[in-house]
Structures are given as structure tokens and as C-alpha cells.
C-alpha positions as CSV (number, residue, x, y, z in Angstrom):
1,M,17.0,10.9,16.8
2,T,13.7,12.5,16.1
3,Q,10.4,10.7,16.1
4,Y,10.4,10.9,12.2
5,E,13.9,9.5,11.4
6,D,12.8,6.0,11.2
7,L,10.0,6.8,8.7
8,Q,10.3,5.5,5.1
9,V,8.6,6.6,1.9
10,G,6.4,3.5,1.8
11,P,6.0,0.0,3.1
12,K,8.7,-2.3,1.8
13,V,7.8,-4.5,-1.1
14,G,7.5,-8.1,-0.1
15,T,6.4,-7.4,3.5
16,T,3.3,-8.7,5.0
17,F,1.5,-6.8,7.8
18,T,-1.8,-5.6,9.1
19,P,-2.7,-2.0,8.2
20,T,-3.7,0.3,11.1
21,S,-7.1,0.6,9.5
22,G,-7.7,-3.1,9.1
23,T,-7.8,-6.5,10.7
24,N,-6.3,-8.8,8.0
25,P,-2.8,-9.0,6.9
26,V,-1.8,-7.8,3.4
27,T,1.4,-8.3,1.3
28,V,3.0,-5.3,-0.5
29,L,3.6,-6.1,-4.2
30,A,4.6,-2.5,-5.3
31,C,4.9,0.9,-3.7
32,S,5.7,4.3,-5.3
33,P,6.2,7.6,-3.5
34,L,3.9,10.5,-4.4
35,Q,4.7,14.2,-4.3
36,D,3.8,14.6,-0.6
37,D,4.4,12.3,2.4
38,R,2.1,9.6,0.9
39,C,2.7,6.7,-1.5
40,V,0.5,4.6,-3.7
41,V,0.6,0.9,-2.7
42,L,-0.5,-2.2,-4.6
43,C,-1.2,-5.1,-2.2
44,L,-2.2,-8.7,-2.2
45,L,-5.2,-9.5,0.0
46,P,-4.9,-13.3,0.4
47,H,-8.1,-13.3,2.7
48,N,-10.3,-11.8,-0.1
49,E,-11.3,-14.4,-2.8
50,R,-13.4,-11.9,-4.7
51,H,-11.0,-9.0,-4.9
52,P,-7.5,-10.3,-4.0
53,F,-5.8,-7.1,-5.0
54,A,-6.1,-3.5,-3.7
55,V,-4.5,-0.2,-4.7
56,W,-4.4,2.4,-1.8
57,R,-2.8,5.6,-0.9
58,A,-0.7,5.1,2.3
59,T,0.5,7.4,5.0
60,M,2.6,6.7,8.1
61,A,0.4,7.0,11.2
62,F,1.7,9.4,13.8
63,H,4.5,8.1,16.0
64,S,5.2,5.1,13.7
65,E,2.2,3.2,14.7
66,G,2.0,1.7,11.3
67,W,0.7,2.3,7.8
68,S,-2.7,3.8,7.3
69,F,-4.5,3.1,3.9
70,T,-7.0,5.3,2.4
71,L,-8.8,5.8,-1.1
72,G,-8.8,2.0,-1.9
73,D,-9.7,0.3,-5.2
74,Y,-10.3,-3.3,-4.9
75,C,-9.5,-5.5,-7.9
76,A,-10.3,-9.0,-9.2
77,T,-7.1,-9.4,-11.3
78,L,-3.6,-8.3,-11.1
79,K,-3.8,-6.7,-14.5
80,E,-6.7,-4.5,-13.4
81,A,-4.8,-3.6,-10.2
82,V,-1.6,-2.7,-12.1
83,G,-3.8,-0.3,-14.4
84,V,-5.2,1.4,-11.3
85,Y,-1.8,1.6,-9.7
86,E,-0.3,3.3,-12.7
87,E,-3.2,5.7,-13.0
88,R,-2.6,6.8,-9.5
89,G,1.1,7.5,-10.3
90,G,2.7,4.2,-9.4
91,R,5.5,2.7,-11.4
92,W,5.0,-1.0,-11.9
93,R,8.1,-3.2,-12.4
94,L,8.4,-7.0,-12.4
């Protein structure tokens, strides 16, 4: 087994974890792969009352250390977050 065999295209929908670049847990609501080794992720931020949703690009940190999120948009409503998610190439499904 190589060090990359356990990598997946994106974090699994419904999982809650703390990104490598953060200190608070997030819950993945949607995840869509992009053309490279990244994906676009829509997350619930239960600790953030003002902007409880975020849309990020995600990449797997080297040696499976966890998910690293970049280029985030923080949103006040799910509707706003879904719009950003779809603009970034995500496919929203309920």
C-alpha cells in the first residue's frame, strides 16, 4: 500500500472534524471533486453564529494529516452558501 491509497476525493458528507488549518470542528454538508486533486466543500460551522456556513476548497494534507481548507467564503444563510458552492463547481443535492 502506498501513502496515497487511503486518500479520498473529499471529506465524507455528514462527518464532523477539525480541519488542519483550524481549531473548531465543522460538519460537511456537501463535497464535490474539482478537476485536480482538490474539491469544493460546503460546511456547517456550529460555533459561528454570524456566519454558520462556509464554502472552501479542500486538499488532503501530506501523509493524510487531515483536510486543509483554503479560499473560504463565509455565509449567513444556507441559500447563500449553496449559491457560492455551485459557483465554485459544486453540485448541490438534497
